[in-house]
KOLDOMI-477619 format. One record per residue: residue number from 1; z, x, y of N, C-alpha, C, O in turn. Coordinates in nm, 3 decimals, decimal comma. Each point is the difference from the previous one (the first is absolute). Layout:
BEGIN
PT   dotor      n_zz      n_xx      n_yy     ca_zz     ca_xx     ca_yy      c_zz      c_xx      c_yy      o_zz      o_xx      o_yy
PT     NUM         Z         X         Y         Z         X         Y         Z         X         Y         Z         X         Y
...
This chain:
BEGIN
PT   dotor      n_zz      n_xx      n_yy     ca_zz     ca_xx     ca_yy      c_zz      c_xx      c_yy      o_zz      o_xx      o_yy
PT       1     5,622     3,616    -1,772    -0,027    -0,118    -0,018    -0,132    -0,036     0,016    -0,036    -0,025     0,115
PT       2    -0,051     0,015    -0,215    -0,137    -0,065     0,097     0,001    -0,103    -0,029     0,043    -0,039    -0,109
PT       3    -0,095    -0,040     0,208    -0,034    -0,167     0,031    -0,122    -0,006    -0,016    -0,062     0,088     0,061
PT       4    -0,021    -0,187    -0,142    -0,104    -0,017     0,028    -0,023    -0,155     0,017     0,048    -0,101    -0,052
PT       5    -0,131     0,124     0,135    -0,066    -0,153     0,037    -0,115    -0,034    -0,007    -0,067     0,103    -0,004
PT       6    -0,005    -0,202    -0,002    -0,098    -0,077     0,015    -0,035    -0,107     0,074     0,071    -0,101     0,002
PT       7    -0,190     0,112     0,072     0,009    -0,107     0,142    -0,140    -0,082    -0,048    -0,097     0,063    -0,042
PT       8     0,099    -0,199     0,054    -0,059    -0,093    -0,007    -0,036    -0,060     0,159     0,091    -0,011     0,082
PT       9    -0,225    -0,023    -0,048     0,015    -0,029     0,111    -0,101    -0,155    -0,019    -0,107     0,020    -0,059
PT      10     0,125    -0,122     0,091    -0,083    -0,103    -0,015    -0,047    -0,070     0,143     0,059    -0,092     0,057
PT      11    -0,152     0,144    -0,022    -0,047    -0,039     0,129    -0,109    -0,103    -0,005    -0,108     0,016     0,057
PT      12     0,147    -0,140    -0,141    -0,108    -0,131    -0,045     0,075    -0,122    -0,006     0,123     0,002     0,001
PT      13    -0,177    -0,088    -0,007     0,073    -0,113    -0,042    -0,029    -0,020    -0,142    -0,115     0,022    -0,038
PT      14     0,214    -0,064    -0,054    -0,017     0,016    -0,139    -0,004    -0,171    -0,061     0,100    -0,059    -0,040
PT      15    -0,218     0,009     0,044    -0,001    -0,150    -0,054     0,101    -0,042    -0,110     0,044     0,083    -0,080
PT      16    -0,006    -0,214     0,077     0,115    -0,068    -0,024     0,021     0,023    -0,162     0,100     0,019    -0,069
PT      17    -0,286    -0,034     0,034    -0,038    -0,045    -0,135    -0,023     0,116    -0,067    -0,050    -0,001    -0,112
PT      18     0,086     0,121     0,179    -0,004     0,155    -0,090     0,117     0,075     0,057     0,016     0,112    -0,049
PT      19     0,074    -0,150     0,146     0,106     0,074     0,033     0,121     0,053    -0,146     0,055     0,106    -0,029
PT      20    -0,056    -0,227    -0,025     0,126     0,057    -0,133    -0,053     0,075    -0,068     0,067     0,087    -0,057
PT      21    -0,196    -0,095     0,041    -0,097     0,165    -0,076     0,026     0,101     0,029     0,047     0,081    -0,081
PT      22    -0,077    -0,047     0,242     0,079     0,115     0,041     0,131     0,034     0,007     0,042     0,109    -0,040
PT      23     0,036    -0,206     0,096     0,175     0,046    -0,028     0,006     0,030    -0,169     0,101     0,065    -0,027
PT      24    -0,169    -0,092    -0,074     0,050    -0,009    -0,110    -0,043     0,174    -0,036     0,082     0,080    -0,046
PT      25    -0,245    -0,040     0,083    -0,037     0,089    -0,036     0,141     0,097     0,100     0,069     0,077    -0,066
PT      26    -0,048    -0,088     0,178     0,086     0,129     0,064     0,113     0,001    -0,062     0,053     0,112    -0,005
PT      27     0,024    -0,230    -0,062     0,117     0,048    -0,069    -0,020     0,024    -0,133     0,095     0,049    -0,062
PT      28    -0,226    -0,079    -0,010    -0,005     0,098    -0,120    -0,032     0,116     0,043     0,020     0,083    -0,088
PT      29    -0,064    -0,035     0,188    -0,035     0,163     0,020     0,110     0,019     0,025     0,031     0,111    -0,042
PT      30     0,087    -0,180     0,110     0,148     0,078     0,024     0,070     0,001    -0,095     0,106     0,060     0,017
PT      31    -0,129    -0,124    -0,157     0,067     0,047    -0,088    -0,040     0,074    -0,089     0,082     0,040    -0,083
PT      32    -0,233     0,004     0,074    -0,033     0,119    -0,062     0,032     0,130     0,039     0,029     0,090    -0,078
PT      33    -0,035    -0,080     0,214     0,055     0,120     0,110     0,157     0,006    -0,023     0,045     0,113     0,018
PT      34     0,046    -0,208    -0,053     0,152     0,011    -0,021     0,038     0,000     0,201     0,066     0,078     0,068
PT      35    -0,130    -0,179    -0,040     0,041     0,037     0,157     0,151    -0,098     0,020     0,029    -0,117    -0,023
PT      36     0,030     0,215     0,069     0,150    -0,048     0,035     0,025    -0,105     0,107     0,081    -0,083    -0,040
PT      37    -0,120     0,062     0,151    -0,007    -0,093     0,116    -0,101     0,001     0,033    -0,066     0,104    -0,007
PT      38     0,003    -0,243     0,064    -0,107    -0,048     0,058     0,042    -0,056     0,170     0,083    -0,087     0,025
PT      39    -0,161     0,158     0,070     0,024    -0,029     0,153    -0,134    -0,075     0,024    -0,103     0,035    -0,057
PT      40     0,108    -0,119     0,127    -0,119    -0,098     0,078     0,046    -0,024     0,116     0,114    -0,043     0,018
PT      41    -0,198     0,067     0,078    -0,024    -0,005     0,157    -0,077    -0,120     0,002    -0,078    -0,029    -0,091
PT      42     0,098    -0,042     0,190    -0,096    -0,124     0,004     0,040    -0,102     0,129     0,115    -0,019     0,041
PT      43    -0,207    -0,026    -0,001    -0,017    -0,088     0,132    -0,021    -0,125    -0,073    -0,080    -0,032    -0,088
PT      44     0,202    -0,048     0,168    -0,041    -0,162    -0,040     0,013    -0,050     0,096     0,056     0,042     0,102
PT      45    -0,144    -0,208    -0,137     0,031    -0,068     0,160     0,137    -0,113    -0,068     0,030    -0,046    -0,110
PT      46     0,009     0,042     0,213     0,143    -0,100     0,000    -0,005    -0,141     0,031     0,042    -0,020     0,114
PT      47    -0,070    -0,060    -0,160    -0,060    -0,148     0,000     0,150    -0,058     0,055    -0,015    -0,070     0,100
PT      48     0,119     0,079    -0,132     0,124    -0,078     0,030     0,085     0,095     0,070     0,097     0,047    -0,061
PT      49    -0,120    -0,014     0,175     0,104     0,097     0,083     0,116    -0,052     0,023     0,096     0,076     0,003
PT      50    -0,079    -0,197     0,015     0,125    -0,079     0,029     0,112     0,009    -0,118     0,110    -0,052     0,016
PT      51    -0,145     0,118    -0,133     0,060     0,031    -0,109     0,096     0,151     0,030     0,107     0,035    -0,050
PT      52    -0,167     0,013     0,121     0,079     0,149     0,041     0,118    -0,049     0,100    -0,013    -0,082     0,090
PT      53     0,125     0,146    -0,126     0,110    -0,039     0,093     0,033     0,106     0,092     0,095    -0,018     0,077
PT      54    -0,155     0,118    -0,073    -0,028     0,109     0,125    -0,146    -0,043     0,037    -0,073    -0,092    -0,038
PT      55     0,057     0,229     0,154    -0,125     0,027     0,036    -0,064     0,057    -0,152     0,061     0,039    -0,099
PT      56    -0,208    -0,052     0,122    -0,084     0,072    -0,075     0,037     0,107    -0,011     0,040     0,040     0,109
PT      57    -0,026     0,064    -0,217    -0,015     0,166     0,009    -0,123     0,043    -0,003    -0,096    -0,074    -0,023
PT      58     0,087     0,197     0,046    -0,155     0,112    -0,005    -0,015    -0,065    -0,162    -0,085    -0,080    -0,041
PT      59     0,209     0,151    -0,040    -0,029     0,040    -0,143     0,107    -0,069    -0,081     0,103    -0,015     0,067
PT      60    -0,096    -0,028    -0,184     0,076    -0,053    -0,076    -0,011     0,076    -0,135    -0,104     0,059    -0,031
PT      61     0,216    -0,063    -0,049     0,010     0,063    -0,142     0,058    -0,093    -0,102     0,108    -0,054     0,025
PT      62    -0,178     0,028    -0,151     0,022    -0,085    -0,110    -0,006     0,092    -0,083    -0,097     0,076     0,000
PT      63     0,220    -0,063    -0,107     0,039     0,097    -0,088    -0,047    -0,107    -0,133     0,033    -0,119    -0,007
PT      64    -0,087     0,167    -0,057     0,028    -0,059    -0,189     0,039     0,081    -0,079    -0,054     0,109     0,020
PT      65     0,117    -0,109    -0,096     0,096     0,053    -0,105     0,004     0,134     0,053    -0,034     0,105    -0,056
PT      66     0,082    -0,123     0,176     0,042     0,150     0,046     0,112    -0,030     0,148    -0,021    -0,105     0,061
PT      67     0,101     0,170    -0,025     0,021    -0,010     0,129    -0,031     0,055     0,069    -0,032     0,117    -0,023
PT      68     0,023    -0,182     0,176    -0,086     0,039     0,121     0,007     0,136     0,034     0,102     0,049    -0,048
PT      69    -0,166     0,030     0,108    -0,020     0,135     0,019     0,043     0,012     0,138     0,043     0,109     0,038
PT      70    -0,048    -0,213     0,045    -0,004     0,009     0,137     0,111    -0,114     0,040     0,067    -0,063    -0,082
PT      71    -0,062     0,047     0,233     0,111    -0,061     0,053    -0,096    -0,132     0,067     0,047    -0,074     0,086
PT      72    -0,168     0,059    -0,132    -0,074    -0,097     0,099     0,013    -0,129    -0,098     0,010     0,018    -0,121
PT      73    -0,009    -0,160     0,183     0,020    -0,128    -0,038    -0,076    -0,023    -0,113    -0,079     0,085    -0,040
PT      74     0,094    -0,189    -0,014    -0,083    -0,060    -0,125    -0,084    -0,083     0,075     0,023    -0,021     0,119
PT      75    -0,133    -0,035    -0,190    -0,061    -0,094     0,068     0,041    -0,125    -0,080    -0,021    -0,016    -0,120
PT      76     0,086    -0,077     0,210     0,085    -0,147    -0,082    -0,089    -0,020    -0,160    -0,119     0,002    -0,032
PT      77     0,205    -0,015    -0,017    -0,057    -0,076    -0,148    -0,087    -0,079    -0,025    -0,091     0,000    -0,084
PT      78     0,124    -0,076     0,168    -0,126    -0,124    -0,012    -0,109    -0,009     0,094    -0,071    -0,097     0,026
PT      79     0,070     0,216     0,023    -0,176     0,009     0,073    -0,124     0,007    -0,038    -0,044     0,110    -0,031
PT      80    -0,027    -0,207     0,026    -0,112    -0,038    -0,066    -0,085     0,139    -0,023     0,020     0,083     0,089
PT      81    -0,094    -0,051    -0,171    -0,076     0,094     0,016    -0,126    -0,041    -0,034    -0,015    -0,042    -0,114
PT      82    -0,091     0,045     0,197    -0,120    -0,053    -0,015    -0,130     0,156    -0,049    -0,117    -0,002     0,039
PT      83     0,166     0,100    -0,112    -0,098     0,069    -0,038     0,026    -0,005    -0,156     0,097     0,048    -0,060
PT      84    -0,205    -0,115     0,010     0,038    -0,018    -0,190     0,012     0,138    -0,026     0,072     0,018    -0,098
PT      85    -0,121     0,096     0,154    -0,022     0,138    -0,074     0,160     0,031     0,011     0,045     0,022    -0,112
PT      86     0,029    -0,016     0,190     0,103     0,063     0,045     0,091    -0,103    -0,086     0,090     0,048    -0,069
PT      87    -0,110    -0,176     0,073     0,105    -0,110    -0,087    -0,036     0,042    -0,159     0,090    -0,010    -0,083
PT      88    -0,182     0,044     0,054    -0,021    -0,005    -0,157     0,079     0,172    -0,009     0,113     0,000    -0,048
PT      89    -0,151     0,094     0,077     0,061     0,099     0,015     0,128    -0,002    -0,010     0,051     0,076    -0,082
PT      90     0,037    -0,166     0,168     0,152     0,000    -0,007     0,030    -0,035    -0,122     0,089     0,056    -0,063
PT      91    -0,178    -0,177     0,004     0,063    -0,071    -0,100    -0,005     0,097    -0,128     0,096     0,013    -0,076
PT      92    -0,232     0,062     0,058     0,008     0,096    -0,084     0,114     0,083    -0,009     0,067    -0,002    -0,104
PT      93    -0,035     0,081     0,205     0,123     0,060     0,046     0,111    -0,024    -0,059     0,065     0,075    -0,073
PT      94    -0,034    -0,223     0,118     0,124     0,013    -0,064     0,004    -0,037    -0,121     0,100     0,048    -0,055
PT      95    -0,192    -0,142    -0,045    -0,035    -0,021    -0,101     0,036     0,158    -0,105     0,089     0,002    -0,084
PT      96    -0,174     0,110     0,113     0,040     0,163    -0,028     0,105     0,050     0,052     0,011     0,123    -0,008
PT      97     0,085    -0,191     0,069     0,124     0,096     0,067    -0,043     0,143     0,039     0,055     0,105    -0,033
PT      98    -0,148    -0,117     0,099    -0,055     0,149     0,051     0,056    -0,008     0,167    -0,034    -0,090     0,077
PT      99     0,134     0,212    -0,036     0,050    -0,008     0,097    -0,088     0,022     0,124    -0,090     0,084    -0,009
PT     100     0,108    -0,155     0,130    -0,158    -0,015     0,104     0,074    -0,032     0,151     0,073    -0,095     0,025
PT     101    -0,098     0,161     0,029     0,060    -0,020     0,171    -0,157    -0,048     0,061    -0,109     0,057     0,003
PT     102     0,154    -0,175     0,038    -0,117    -0,063     0,112     0,056    -0,005     0,123     0,106    -0,055     0,030
PT     103    -0,227     0,155     0,087     0,046    -0,003     0,126    -0,103    -0,099     0,079    -0,117     0,039    -0,008
PT     104     0,132    -0,138     0,070    -0,100    -0,101     0,021     0,044    -0,001     0,171     0,112    -0,004     0,050
PT     105    -0,240     0,009     0,012     0,016    -0,030     0,121    -0,066    -0,124     0,059    -0,111    -0,027    -0,045
PT     106     0,159    -0,050     0,136    -0,065    -0,106     0,053    -0,135    -0,037     0,069    -0,021     0,020     0,120
PT     107    -0,079    -0,082    -0,217    -0,109     0,039     0,127    -0,027    -0,145     0,047    -0,117    -0,035    -0,019
PT     108     0,177    -0,034     0,059    -0,039    -0,171     0,054    -0,055     0,009     0,140    -0,074    -0,087     0,045
PT     109     0,118     0,217     0,040    -0,063     0,006     0,109    -0,130     0,109     0,005    -0,025     0,071     0,097
PT     110    -0,032    -0,073    -0,193    -0,081     0,121    -0,037    -0,125    -0,038     0,111    -0,024    -0,117     0,027
PT     111    -0,057     0,238     0,037    -0,117    -0,038     0,101    -0,090     0,069    -0,082     0,040     0,060    -0,100
PT     112    -0,178    -0,065     0,139    -0,103     0,082    -0,048     0,009     0,146     0,065     0,069     0,037     0,095
PT     113    -0,160     0,036    -0,175    -0,002     0,143     0,043     0,115     0,077    -0,081     0,066    -0,042    -0,094
PT     114    -0,060     0,165     0,156     0,124     0,104    -0,061     0,145    -0,074     0,088     0,018    -0,080     0,091
PT     115     0,076     0,177    -0,197     0,147    -0,033     0,032    -0,002     0,011     0,165    -0,079     0,066     0,066
PT     116     0,182    -0,146    -0,020     0,049    -0,013     0,165     0,132    -0,033     0,011     0,054    -0,065    -0,090
PT     117     0,017     0,107     0,203     0,164    -0,080     0,028    -0,012    -0,135    -0,009     0,095    -0,052    -0,058
PT     118    -0,176    -0,021     0,094    -0,001    -0,145     0,010     0,039    -0,082    -0,139     0,093    -0,074    -0,030
PT     119    -0,167     0,106    -0,014     0,029    -0,084    -0,190     0,101     0,084    -0,058     0,046    -0,020    -0,113
PT     120    -0,024     0,077     0,159     0,133     0,132    -0,100    -0,071     0,079    -0,138     0,051     0,025    -0,109
PT     121    -0,187     0,004     0,163    -0,062     0,079    -0,120     0,047     0,170    -0,005     0,033     0,070    -0,095
PT     122    -0,047    -0,040     0,253     0,063     0,127     0,010     0,108     0,008    -0,050     0,005     0,086    -0,088
PT     123     0,132    -0,168     0,116     0,121     0,023    -0,016     0,010    -0,007    -0,190     0,085     0,059    -0,067
PT     124    -0,185    -0,138     0,020     0,022    -0,011    -0,130    -0,018     0,129    -0,089     0,078     0,046    -0,084
PT     125    -0,199    -0,001     0,122    -0,059     0,118    -0,055     0,085     0,132     0,039     0,017     0,089    -0,084
PT     126     0,038    -0,079     0,222     0,115     0,086    -0,029     0,119     0,000    -0,041     0,063     0,106     0,005
PT     127    -0,004    -0,221    -0,055     0,118    -0,054    -0,078    -0,067     0,054    -0,134     0,062     0,095    -0,048
PT     128    -0,202    -0,144    -0,040    -0,048     0,047    -0,114     0,044     0,116     0,027     0,114     0,034    -0,031
PT     129    -0,207     0,051     0,100     0,015     0,161    -0,012     0,154     0,104    -0,009     0,014     0,116    -0,037
PT     130     0,065    -0,195     0,078     0,156     0,054     0,007     0,071    -0,048    -0,094     0,091     0,064    -0,051
PT     131    -0,130    -0,211     0,008     0,067    -0,004    -0,186    -0,033     0,128    -0,052     0,074     0,090    -0,038
PT     132    -0,226    -0,099     0,043    -0,060     0,104    -0,139     0,015     0,139     0,067    -0,062     0,080    -0,070
PT     133     0,106    -0,033     0,150     0,019     0,136     0,030     0,156    -0,006    -0,071    -0,001     0,041    -0,116
PT     134     0,121    -0,081     0,161     0,114    -0,022    -0,024     0,027     0,018    -0,150     0,054     0,098    -0,050
PT     135    -0,102    -0,213    -0,020    -0,019    -0,030    -0,112    -0,024     0,123    -0,090     0,070     0,060    -0,082
PT     136    -0,206    -0,044     0,132    -0,101     0,062    -0,122    -0,049     0,117     0,030    -0,049     0,073    -0,086
PT     137     0,058    -0,033     0,246    -0,016     0,127     0,043    -0,176    -0,003     0,012    -0,075     0,091     0,037
PT     138     0,053    -0,181    -0,068    -0,215    -0,031     0,015     0,016     0,019     0,154     0,105    -0,033     0,056
PT     139    -0,188     0,076    -0,001    -0,067     0,027     0,154    -0,158    -0,050     0,022    -0,099     0,068    -0,026
PT     140     0,100    -0,189     0,073    -0,151    -0,045     0,021    -0,014    -0,005     0,178     0,081    -0,010     0,092
PT     141    -0,232     0,023    -0,102    -0,027     0,008     0,156     0,009    -0,169     0,051    -0,066    -0,102    -0,023
PT     142     0,195     0,139     0,108    -0,018    -0,157     0,085    -0,091    -0,050     0,095    -0,046    -0,114     0,012
PT     143     0,024     0,232     0,062    -0,135    -0,039     0,077    -0,114    -0,086    -0,068    -0,043    -0,108     0,040
PT     144     0,004     0,175    -0,149    -0,104    -0,029    -0,084     0,047    -0,138    -0,049    -0,072    -0,092     0,039
PT     145     0,167     0,061    -0,109     0,038    -0,127    -0,036    -0,015    -0,111     0,113    -0,056    -0,107    -0,023
PT     146     0,106     0,137     0,138    -0,012    -0,080     0,112    -0,147    -0,040     0,029    -0,026    -0,111     0,047
PT     147    -0,078     0,207    -0,077    -0,135    -0,024     0,042    -0,066    -0,085    -0,095    -0,106    -0,052     0,037
PT     148     0,154     0,025    -0,168    -0,050    -0,081    -0,078    -0,011    -0,143     0,018     0,100    -0,055     0,047
PT     149    -0,222    -0,033    -0,081     0,016    -0,124     0,023    -0,093    -0,044    -0,151    -0,062     0,066    -0,083
PT     150     0,092    -0,219     0,102    -0,055    -0,066    -0,125    -0,088    -0,079     0,018     0,003    -0,062     0,107
PT     151    -0,118     0,034    -0,210    -0,095    -0,102     0,061    -0,016    -0,106    -0,066    -0,075     0,015    -0,097
PT     152     0,126    -0,144     0,115    -0,007    -0,112    -0,090    -0,150    -0,014    -0,060    -0,077     0,013     0,096
PT     153     0,024    -0,027    -0,183    -0,120    -0,008    -0,025    -0,014    -0,146     0,037    -0,070    -0,034     0,096
PT     154     0,130    -0,044    -0,163    -0,024    -0,182     0,036    -0,015     0,001     0,125    -0,110    -0,036     0,044
PT     155     0,199     0,071     0,034    -0,024    -0,050     0,168    -0,053     0,095     0,119    -0,005    -0,028     0,120
PT     156    -0,040     0,170    -0,198    -0,042     0,065     0,083     0,083     0,041     0,113    -0,059    -0,032     0,103
PT     157     0,150     0,080    -0,083     0,121     0,015     0,114     0,077     0,117    -0,053     0,037     0,001    -0,118
PT     158    -0,007     0,109     0,210     0,042     0,072    -0,049     0,148     0,014     0,031     0,039     0,004     0,117
PT     159     0,064     0,004    -0,242     0,149    -0,018     0,000     0,079     0,118     0,024    -0,063     0,105     0,007
PT     160     0,181    -0,103     0,007     0,082     0,145    -0,024    -0,009     0,026    -0,144    -0,028    -0,088    -0,081
PT     161     0,053     0,207     0,051     0,033     0,044    -0,144     0,113     0,106     0,014    -0,002     0,104     0,066
PT     162     0,105    -0,158    -0,148     0,118     0,144    -0,015    -0,010     0,058    -0,127     0,070     0,097    -0,029
């Protein structure tokens, strides 16, 4: 059995005014290519930590139109997503009934620069890699992933990039 993968990496901020166009284009391409399942890896700031029953975990899995593929907990259903692109994409995925798995790493303690142990970004990257390797047999360079940084053009500060 041959599995085909397409990897899209967004290492940028997609403005709220155009994010629905980008999400729509991605889903249109998925339909044209007969994509069977969409897997999204994301880091999100958690604004309401008090809504989490347990301690904040390094990774969560939310499945839409499909059963979960890991034993990771779900992000609480009422968690506010402050990412207009991800919000638009999730709405479109649900409308189009496309099976999707979103693996989310909390980024509320993100610190400038490359991944580190203090803010949990090293653990999140390791978890992302473990999930991908077990589920898809894809291997990525973990050391390289942990060295990546994100520069916010608005504030001119480096932030972690997972």
